[in-house]
Structure formats: structure tokens, C-alpha cells
Kinemage of the C-alpha trace (Angstrom):
@kinemage 1
@onewidth
@group {chain A} dominant
@subgroup {mainchain}
@vectorlist {calphas} color= white
{ca unk a 1} P 0.000 0.000 0.000
{ca unk a 2} L 1.374 3.397 -0.979
{ca unk a 3} L 1.852 5.990 1.737
{ca unk a 4} L 2.708 9.678 1.706
{ca unk a 5} L 6.364 8.800 2.344
{ca unk a 6} L 6.626 6.437 -0.647
{ca unk a 7} L 4.419 8.025 -3.309
{ca unk a 8} L 6.068 10.881 -5.313
{ca unk a 9} L 2.666 12.481 -5.861
{ca unk a 10} L 2.183 12.672 -2.092
{ca unk a 11} L 5.650 14.157 -1.593
{ca unk a 12} L 5.159 16.860 -4.239
{ca unk a 13} L 1.716 17.687 -2.806
{ca unk a 14} L 3.189 18.017 0.675
{ca unk a 15} L 6.093 20.244 -0.431
{ca unk a 16} L 4.315 22.507 -2.923
{ca unk a 17} L 3.880 25.294 -0.307
{ca unk a 18} L 7.677 25.664 -0.274
{ca unk a 19} L 7.910 26.126 -4.045
{ca unk a 20} L 4.691 27.783 -5.218
{ca unk a 21} L 2.584 30.716 -4.012
{ca unk a 22} L -0.497 32.392 -5.461
{ca unk a 23} L -2.638 35.353 -4.435
{ca unk a 24} L -5.460 36.581 -6.666
{ca unk a 25} L -5.897 39.924 -4.917
{ca unk a 26} L -2.802 41.651 -3.570
{ca unk a 27} L -2.424 45.348 -2.746
{ca unk a 28} L 1.366 45.197 -3.089
{ca unk a 29} L 4.088 43.595 -5.161
{ca unk a 30} L 5.202 40.339 -3.474
{ca unk a 31} L 8.646 41.602 -2.421
{ca unk a 32} L 9.964 42.221 1.077
{ca unk a 33} L 11.583 45.560 0.228
{ca unk a 34} L 12.329 47.797 -2.741
{ca unk a 35} L 14.567 47.374 -4.649
{ca unk a 36} L 14.708 43.596 -4.321
{ca unk a 37} L 16.658 40.976 -6.250
{ca unk a 38} L 14.074 38.241 -6.683
{ca unk a 39} L 15.076 34.605 -6.382
{ca unk a 40} L 11.969 33.052 -7.964
{ca unk a 41} L 9.879 33.199 -11.148
{ca unk a 42} L 7.113 35.764 -10.771
{ca unk a 43} L 4.007 36.591 -12.807
{ca unk a 44} L 1.845 39.608 -11.853
{ca unk a 45} L -1.383 40.804 -13.508
{ca unk a 46} L -2.525 44.352 -12.713
{ca unk a 47} L -6.218 44.383 -11.738
{ca unk a 48} L -6.781 48.024 -10.774
{ca unk a 49} L -5.025 51.335 -10.253
{ca unk a 50} L -1.479 51.918 -11.468
{ca unk a 51} L 2.130 51.515 -10.371
{ca unk a 52} L 5.520 52.756 -11.504
{ca unk a 53} L 8.053 49.951 -11.274
{ca unk a 54} L 11.627 49.297 -12.350
{ca unk a 55} L 13.005 45.977 -13.560
{ca unk a 56} L 16.801 45.951 -13.896
{ca unk a 57} L 16.621 49.785 -13.869
{ca unk a 58} L 14.178 49.951 -16.773
{ca unk a 59} L 10.999 51.858 -15.936
{ca unk a 60} L 7.535 50.419 -16.564
{ca unk a 61} L 4.061 51.868 -16.014
{ca unk a 62} L 1.576 49.223 -14.863
{ca unk a 63} L -2.138 49.638 -15.434
{ca unk a 64} L -5.095 47.221 -15.547
{ca unk a 65} L -4.557 44.143 -17.762
{ca unk a 66} L -0.770 44.613 -17.850
{ca unk a 67} L 1.215 41.482 -17.007
{ca unk a 68} L 4.774 41.270 -15.653
{ca unk a 69} L 6.804 38.100 -16.267
{ca unk a 70} L 10.047 37.996 -14.246
{ca unk a 71} L 12.856 35.516 -13.578
{ca unk a 72} L 15.344 34.869 -10.756
{ca unk a 73} L 18.156 37.400 -10.570
{ca unk a 74} L 16.145 40.329 -11.902
{ca unk a 75} L 15.966 43.421 -9.702
{ca unk a 76} L 12.439 44.688 -9.056
{ca unk a 77} L 11.625 48.059 -7.499
{ca unk a 78} L 8.328 49.767 -6.737
{ca unk a 79} L 8.646 53.548 -7.076
{ca unk a 80} L 5.005 54.616 -6.857
{ca unk a 81} L 1.510 53.149 -6.741
{ca unk a 82} L -2.047 54.438 -6.529
{ca unk a 83} L -4.236 53.788 -3.499
{ca unk a 84} L -6.430 51.416 -5.507
{ca unk a 85} L -3.528 49.441 -6.984
{ca unk a 86} L -4.051 45.677 -6.878
{ca unk a 87} L -2.623 42.648 -8.646
{ca unk a 88} L -3.019 38.914 -8.973
{ca unk a 89} L 0.301 37.103 -8.759
{ca unk a 90} L 1.901 33.704 -8.567
{ca unk a 91} L 5.509 32.641 -8.099
{ca unk a 92} L 7.506 29.435 -8.127
{ca unk a 93} L 10.976 28.531 -6.945
{ca unk a 94} L 14.161 27.535 -8.736
{ca unk a 95} L 13.382 23.908 -7.914
{ca unk a 96} L 10.422 23.975 -10.313
{ca unk a 97} L 11.999 26.025 -13.114
{ca unk a 98} L 13.564 23.112 -15.002
{ca unk a 99} L 10.389 21.077 -14.739
{ca unk a 100} L 8.186 23.902 -16.023
{ca unk a 101} L 10.432 25.565 -18.632
{ca unk a 102} L 12.643 22.668 -19.746
{ca unk a 103} L 11.361 22.363 -23.332
{ca unk a 104} L 11.345 26.018 -24.329
{ca unk a 105} L 14.090 27.512 -26.541
{ca unk a 106} L 16.518 29.713 -24.645
{ca unk a 107} L 15.714 32.532 -27.071
{ca unk a 108} L 12.097 32.488 -25.811
{ca unk a 109} L 13.208 32.811 -22.180
{ca unk a 110} L 15.613 35.601 -23.168
{ca unk a 111} L 12.764 37.343 -24.985
{ca unk a 112} L 10.591 37.207 -21.856
{ca unk a 113} L 13.456 38.604 -19.758
{ca unk a 114} L 13.888 41.508 -22.187
{ca unk a 115} L 10.220 42.324 -22.699
{ca unk a 116} L 9.121 42.069 -19.030
{ca unk a 117} L 5.672 43.647 -19.569
{ca unk a 118} L 2.742 42.824 -21.852
{ca unk a 119} L -0.770 44.193 -22.186
{ca unk a 120} L -3.640 41.729 -22.337
{ca unk a 121} L -6.957 42.452 -24.053
{ca unk a 122} L -9.854 42.076 -21.614
{ca unk a 123} L -11.018 38.778 -23.119
{ca unk a 124} L -7.503 37.299 -22.861
{ca unk a 125} L -7.156 38.425 -19.252
{ca unk a 126} L -10.485 36.784 -18.406
{ca unk a 127} L -9.401 33.601 -20.173
{ca unk a 128} L -6.115 33.578 -18.251
{ca unk a 129} L -8.068 33.652 -15.005
{ca unk a 130} L -10.599 31.011 -16.030
{ca unk a 131} L -8.048 28.602 -17.563
{ca unk a 132} L -5.084 29.102 -15.219
{ca unk a 133} L -5.166 31.447 -12.225
{ca unk a 134} L -8.499 30.399 -10.720
{ca unk a 135} L -7.677 26.719 -11.184
{ca unk a 136} L -4.150 27.163 -9.801
{ca unk a 137} L -5.581 28.737 -6.662
{ca unk a 138} L -8.250 26.038 -6.282
{ca unk a 139} L -5.671 23.250 -6.611
{ca unk a 140} L -3.216 24.986 -4.298
{ca unk a 141} L -5.776 25.016 -1.484
{ca unk a 142} L -7.092 21.523 -2.247
{ca unk a 143} L -4.761 19.894 0.258
{ca unk a 144} L -6.615 16.592 0.131
{ca unk a 145} L -5.597 16.097 -3.512
{ca unk a 146} L -2.573 13.777 -3.533
{ca unk a 147} L -1.695 14.908 -7.081
{ca unk a 148} L -1.929 18.600 -6.195
{ca unk a 149} L 1.750 19.381 -6.825
{ca unk a 150} L 1.810 17.556 -10.151
{ca unk a 151} L -1.352 19.328 -11.350
{ca unk a 152} L 0.040 22.751 -10.400
{ca unk a 153} L 3.331 22.041 -12.181
{ca unk a 154} L 1.499 20.957 -15.347
{ca unk a 155} L -0.759 24.019 -15.258
{ca unk a 156} L 2.274 26.298 -14.974
{ca unk a 157} L 3.948 24.526 -17.912
{ca unk a 158} L 0.771 24.978 -19.975
{ca unk a 159} L 0.609 28.662 -19.009
{ca unk a 160} L 4.060 29.272 -20.506
{ca unk a 161} L 3.198 27.138 -23.553
{ca unk a 162} L 0.185 29.379 -24.140
{ca unk a 163} L 2.412 32.440 -23.806
{ca unk a 164} L 4.920 30.902 -26.217
{ca unk a 165} L 2.144 30.361 -28.755
{ca unk a 166} L 1.100 34.023 -28.517
{ca unk a 167} L 4.680 35.211 -29.006
{ca unk a 168} L 5.188 33.043 -32.090
{ca unk a 169} L 1.838 33.993 -33.657
{ca unk a 170} L 2.414 37.718 -33.207
{ca unk a 171} L 5.952 37.340 -34.560
{ca unk a 172} L 7.338 39.240 -31.582
{ca unk a 173} L 10.497 37.175 -31.632
{ca unk a 174} L 12.742 36.119 -34.475
{ca unk a 175} L 14.621 32.996 -33.467
{ca unk a 176} L 16.972 33.056 -36.458
{ca unk a 177} L 18.089 36.699 -36.330
{ca unk a 178} L 19.044 38.566 -33.171
{ca unk a 179} L 20.343 42.041 -33.761
{ca unk a 180} L 23.928 42.716 -32.727
{ca unk a 181} L 23.090 45.847 -30.745
{ca unk a 182} L 20.473 43.988 -28.712
{ca unk a 183} L 22.955 41.219 -27.978
{ca unk a 184} L 25.554 43.758 -26.832
{ca unk a 185} L 23.021 45.462 -24.563
{ca unk a 186} L 21.927 42.157 -23.006
{ca unk a 187} L 25.501 41.088 -22.368
{ca unk a 188} L 26.354 44.517 -20.933
{ca unk a 189} L 23.478 44.275 -18.427
{ca unk a 190} L 24.542 40.742 -17.506
{ca unk a 191} L 28.142 41.833 -16.942
{ca unk a 192} L 27.166 44.856 -14.837
{ca unk a 193} L 25.001 42.667 -12.590
{ca unk a 194} L 27.749 40.055 -12.166
{ca unk a 195} L 30.575 42.591 -11.597
{ca unk a 196} L 29.138 45.081 -9.083
{ca unk a 197} L 32.686 45.784 -7.920
{ca unk a 198} L 33.630 47.468 -11.227
{ca unk a 199} L 32.192 50.848 -12.225
{ca unk a 200} L 34.329 51.745 -15.262
{ca unk a 201} L 32.884 51.880 -18.788
{ca unk a 202} L 36.224 50.797 -20.263
{ca unk a 203} L 36.103 47.532 -18.277
{ca unk a 204} L 32.761 46.496 -19.796
{ca unk a 205} L 33.614 47.758 -23.267
{ca unk a 206} L 36.754 45.623 -23.134
{ca unk a 207} L 34.732 42.561 -22.129
{ca unk a 208} L 32.415 43.207 -25.082
{ca unk a 209} L 35.309 43.889 -27.500
{ca unk a 210} L 33.956 47.323 -28.457
{ca unk a 211} L 34.967 50.903 -27.658
{ca unk a 212} L 33.520 52.743 -24.644
{ca unk a 213} L 32.031 55.327 -27.023
{ca unk a 214} L 30.196 52.674 -29.059
{ca unk a 215} L 28.882 51.034 -25.875
{ca unk a 216} L 27.422 54.367 -24.746
{ca unk a 217} L 25.864 54.918 -28.182
{ca unk a 218} L 24.102 51.546 -27.918
{ca unk a 219} L 22.807 52.136 -24.374
{ca unk a 220} L 21.718 55.688 -25.221
{ca unk a 221} L 19.704 54.459 -28.208
{ca unk a 222} L 17.953 51.692 -26.277
{ca unk a 223} L 17.524 53.161 -22.781
{ca unk a 224} L 18.122 56.904 -23.061
{ca unk a 225} L 21.041 56.632 -20.616
{ca unk a 226} L 24.779 56.477 -21.205
{ca unk a 227} L 26.763 53.401 -20.197
{ca unk a 228} L 28.258 55.299 -17.227
{ca unk a 229} L 24.812 56.396 -16.035
{ca unk a 230} L 23.558 52.812 -16.161
{ca unk a 231} L 26.638 51.507 -14.350
{ca unk a 232} L 26.102 54.074 -11.587
{ca unk a 233} L 22.398 53.161 -11.358
{ca unk a 234} L 23.271 49.485 -10.998
{ca unk a 235} L 25.925 50.355 -8.408
{ca unk a 236} L 23.457 52.383 -6.318
{ca unk a 237} L 20.856 49.621 -6.606
{ca unk a 238} L 23.421 47.062 -5.447
{ca unk a 239} L 24.333 49.282 -2.496
{ca unk a 240} L 20.659 49.637 -1.558
{ca unk a 241} L 20.243 45.866 -1.700
{ca unk a 242} L 23.279 45.391 0.530
{ca unk a 243} L 22.137 48.043 3.001
{ca unk a 244} L 18.648 46.553 3.296
{ca unk a 245} L 19.444 42.855 3.283
{ca unk a 246} L 22.732 42.810 5.212
{ca unk a 247} L 23.842 43.944 8.652
{ca unk a 248} L 27.446 44.343 7.470
{ca unk a 249} L 29.248 47.534 8.428
{ca unk a 250} L 29.773 50.184 5.754
{ca unk a 251} L 33.511 49.560 5.646
{ca unk a 252} L 32.828 45.863 4.969
{ca unk a 253} L 30.417 46.694 2.144
{ca unk a 254} L 32.959 49.154 0.735
{ca unk a 255} L 35.646 46.465 0.710
{ca unk a 256} L 33.324 43.855 -0.798
{ca unk a 257} L 32.243 46.146 -3.654
{ca unk a 258} L 35.714 47.575 -4.283
{ca unk a 259} L 35.195 51.153 -3.095
{ca unk a 260} L 38.458 52.820 -2.005
{ca unk a 261} L 37.139 53.390 1.509
{ca unk a 262} L 33.986 53.898 3.567
{ca unk a 263} L 34.133 57.685 3.114
{ca unk a 264} L 34.266 57.327 -0.680
{ca unk a 265} L 31.258 54.978 -0.632
{ca unk a 266} L 29.270 57.449 1.477
{ca unk a 267} L 30.139 60.346 -0.834
{ca unk a 268} L 29.298 58.279 -3.949
{ca unk a 269} L 25.943 57.210 -2.492
{ca unk a 270} L 24.918 60.643 -1.227
{ca unk a 271} L 25.831 62.359 -4.503
{ca unk a 272} L 23.423 60.087 -6.408
{ca unk a 273} L 20.609 59.689 -3.878
{ca unk a 274} L 20.724 62.843 -1.753
{ca unk a 275} L 21.002 60.888 1.511
{ca unk a 276} L 23.740 59.009 3.346
{ca unk a 277} L 23.892 55.189 3.365
{ca unk a 278} L 23.241 55.183 7.131
{ca unk a 279} L 20.143 57.335 6.723
{ca unk a 280} L 18.873 55.073 3.943
{ca unk a 281} L 19.474 51.939 6.021
{ca unk a 282} L 17.736 53.370 9.081
{ca unk a 283} L 14.745 54.712 7.139
{ca unk a 284} L 14.244 51.406 5.317
{ca unk a 285} L 13.939 49.629 8.653
């Protein structure tokens, strides 16, 4: 006779609370603080009101029927929201990513990372709720269902398959031709996020085998900001993350992120934010 300790369906049903969360009416983004480097896959659908958010320093205006699709490692910040702002959202952990997204081309995942936000017609939003979100919530709370975890995983896989179908049909992505400038921009953002200790344009231009001037031309065309401005924005965001999520002393953070000294870090931070790191840390608490 199968028991909960021997049946994989039982085990996935028992553990699904650790790897999946859903809330169909939320007044806030599901992050502990802003900015926040998320460590899970996140899908949010705006139901009412509006919000101004940033994803990897790119600004987005959210209004009803907009959907955000985010991945682990992306930095999400909430800058402003209306009093009537509300969303439906679900998230799942790294442990489920391979199982849910394993068959999709990497270019599709890269496209989702780049695009971040989509607008859904009213009928498509309603269909998303009837075919996925409402059922996901029902199954999540159906704790007597021994196949609950498996059903949720399959529904999430189907959700992304449906999204993939929409992308292909609208020809939003060209799998055979990716423009060089877009590739350079993507790699630049990846490098800046993985090298928070380096704040020199020449360093990243060298990694990309282009000149600093050409790198700034590319970022200016696509984001409106120079390469140096984006590097500084990433650096300030990284400092904010460290100040909020760590109890390390300022001199330790300065050493970790390759600032000459604590005083230089404080001056750098205040020049770009208007407040000292200590004031920011205390106010965020």
C-alpha cells in the first residue's frame, strides 16, 4: 500500500507550499523591500489602479490588464503606486523552473526577460483567469488532492506554452536573427550585474570587444542613458540591496564592492541619492 512517504505524488503535494505561491488579490508587489533581487519566477497581472516599477533599472508603467513576467536574478523596485492598486500574482521557486520551462528555446526565455511587460486584451485576461489562475488557486488550497503538486506544475507549464504560442503567432520574436546591438546590450546588463565591484565603462567595453564610445551609443539608443549612467544606477541599486538585506558595516560593504574606503562609498551614495547610506538603512527599517 502506498503511503505519503513512498508516493512521489504525495511528496510533491506536501512540499508545494515551499515552491509555489499564489494570491489573486494583492495590494502590493510580493517583495519584502524595494529594490529587491528576486530569487523566484514571478508573474503579476494588474487588476486596478497603477504603479511605476523598475526591472533591472528599466521603468515600466503598470495599469489594468498589464502582465509582468520575471525571472530569478532580476531586480524589481516599486517607485510609486495608486491607493487602488491591486494585482493577482503567482511565483515558483528555482526547484520547479527546469520542470516547467525545460522544453522552451533559450531565445524564448531571453525574450521574456527583455520584454518584461505585456498588455492583455480584456477577453484574454479573463481567459487567463478562467483557464489558469483560478484553477491554480483552487488546486493549491485543495490539500486533500494527492496529485496537487503535479497538477500545479502541469498548469504552470501549460501557461508558458500558451504564452509561447502568442509570441510566435504575433511574430514578436525572431529565433533566427538577433540584432547585434540587442545582444551587446543584453551582455552589458549581464556583466554589470555580475561585476558590481567594477564601475568603469572601459572595463565592460573591453569585455564586449567594443569601444567605450560605441557602448554608450548603444545604451543611449535603447535606454536613453549612457553606459556610465547605467553603471552608476546598478551600483546604487546594489548598495541599496546590501544596506537593506545585510547587517554588514559600511567599511565591509565598501571592501566587498571595491570602493576605495567607507568615506568614498558614502560620498558616492549621497551624490546620487541625496542621503547618506546610514540614513537610507535606518529609514528602510
